[in-house]
C-alpha positions as CSV (number, residue, x, y, z in Angstrom):
1,V,41.7,40.8,-20.6
2,Q,43.3,38.4,-18.1
3,L,42.1,37.0,-14.9
4,Q,44.8,35.1,-13.1
5,A,43.5,32.8,-10.3
6,S,45.9,31.3,-7.7
7,G,45.9,29.8,-4.2
8,G,44.5,26.4,-4.7
9,G,46.0,23.3,-3.3
10,L,45.6,20.0,-1.5
11,V,44.5,20.4,2.1
12,Q,42.9,18.5,4.9
13,A,39.3,19.0,6.0
14,G,38.9,21.8,8.5
15,V,41.7,24.1,7.3
16,S,41.6,27.3,5.4
17,L,42.7,28.5,2.0
18,R,42.6,31.9,0.4
19,L,42.2,32.2,-3.4
20,S,43.3,35.3,-5.3
21,C,42.3,36.5,-8.7
22,G,44.3,39.3,-10.3
23,A,42.7,41.2,-13.2
24,S,44.2,43.2,-16.0
25,G,42.7,44.8,-19.1
26,I,39.5,45.9,-17.5
27,T,38.4,48.8,-15.3
28,F,38.3,46.5,-12.3
29,R,36.4,48.8,-9.9
30,R,33.4,48.8,-12.3
31,Y,33.0,45.0,-12.5
32,D,31.0,42.5,-10.5
33,M,33.5,39.8,-9.5
34,G,32.6,36.3,-8.7
35,W,34.0,32.9,-7.8
36,Y,32.5,29.7,-9.3
37,R,33.5,26.1,-8.9
38,Q,33.1,22.9,-10.8
39,A,33.5,19.5,-9.2
40,P,34.3,16.4,-11.3
41,G,31.2,15.3,-13.2
42,K,29.1,18.3,-12.0
43,Q,28.0,21.6,-13.5
44,R,29.8,24.8,-12.7
45,E,28.1,26.6,-9.8
46,L,28.2,30.0,-8.3
47,V,30.1,30.3,-5.0
48,A,30.2,34.0,-4.2
49,T,29.9,37.4,-5.9
50,I,30.9,40.9,-4.9
51,S,29.6,44.1,-6.6
52,P,31.5,47.2,-7.3
53,T,30.1,48.7,-4.2
54,G,31.1,45.7,-2.1
55,A,27.7,44.0,-1.8
56,T,28.2,40.3,-1.5
57,S,26.2,37.1,-2.1
58,Y,27.0,33.5,-1.4
59,A,25.8,30.0,-2.2
60,E,24.0,28.5,0.7
61,S,26.6,25.7,0.9
62,V,29.4,28.1,1.7
63,L,27.5,30.7,3.7
64,G,29.3,31.4,7.0
65,R,32.5,29.6,5.9
66,F,33.7,31.6,2.8
67,T,34.2,35.3,2.4
68,I,34.6,37.1,-0.8
69,S,36.4,40.5,-0.9
70,R,38.1,42.9,-3.3
71,D,40.9,45.3,-3.4
72,N,40.3,47.8,-6.2
73,D,43.8,49.3,-5.8
74,K,45.3,46.0,-6.5
75,N,42.7,44.9,-9.1
76,T,42.3,41.7,-7.1
77,T,39.5,39.7,-5.7
78,Y,39.9,37.1,-2.9
79,L,38.0,34.1,-1.6
80,Q,38.8,33.2,1.9
81,M,37.7,29.7,2.5
82,N,37.5,28.4,6.1
83,S,36.4,25.1,7.6
84,L,36.9,23.4,4.2
85,K,35.0,20.2,3.6
86,P,35.7,17.4,1.1
87,E,32.6,18.5,-0.8
88,D,34.4,21.8,-1.5
89,T,36.8,19.9,-3.8
90,A,36.6,21.5,-7.2
91,D,38.2,23.7,-9.8
92,Y,37.6,27.3,-8.7
93,Y,37.1,29.9,-11.4
94,C,37.2,33.7,-11.2
95,N,34.6,35.8,-13.2
96,A,34.4,39.4,-14.0
97,R,31.2,40.8,-15.4
98,Q,29.8,44.2,-16.3
99,Y,26.5,44.8,-18.0
100,R,27.0,45.6,-21.7
101,A,30.8,45.7,-21.2
102,G,32.0,42.2,-20.8
103,N,31.9,38.8,-19.1
104,Y,35.3,37.2,-18.6
105,W,36.7,34.0,-17.0
106,G,40.0,33.1,-15.6
107,Q,41.6,29.7,-15.6
108,G,40.7,27.4,-12.8
109,T,42.6,26.8,-9.6
110,L,42.2,23.4,-8.1
111,V,41.2,22.9,-4.5
112,T,41.3,19.4,-3.2
113,V,40.1,18.8,0.4
114,S,40.9,15.4,1.9
115,S,38.9,13.9,4.7
């Protein structure tokens, strides 16, 4: 199983970024997909999730600014991040989870937002 995250970078506050996570080795359409982040010195936290049926949930801190989506034909999940803030700076990790089937993590992609 591989989860390949990409799209991070160094940006100024207020701009947008889109992260992508391509999955292989799993039946993608059956998995809950999620984005987590971990800032320096802090615990990893949930950012957003999307179910196989497309139901989404968000951390309060990103609600209204971030949008998670998925393309089951491309085995890819996305995180559209708008109005980025310095406090969004973190390593962002992709997660794939299915009850009794697996719980997988990708490598992080670093997002740095300067003020």
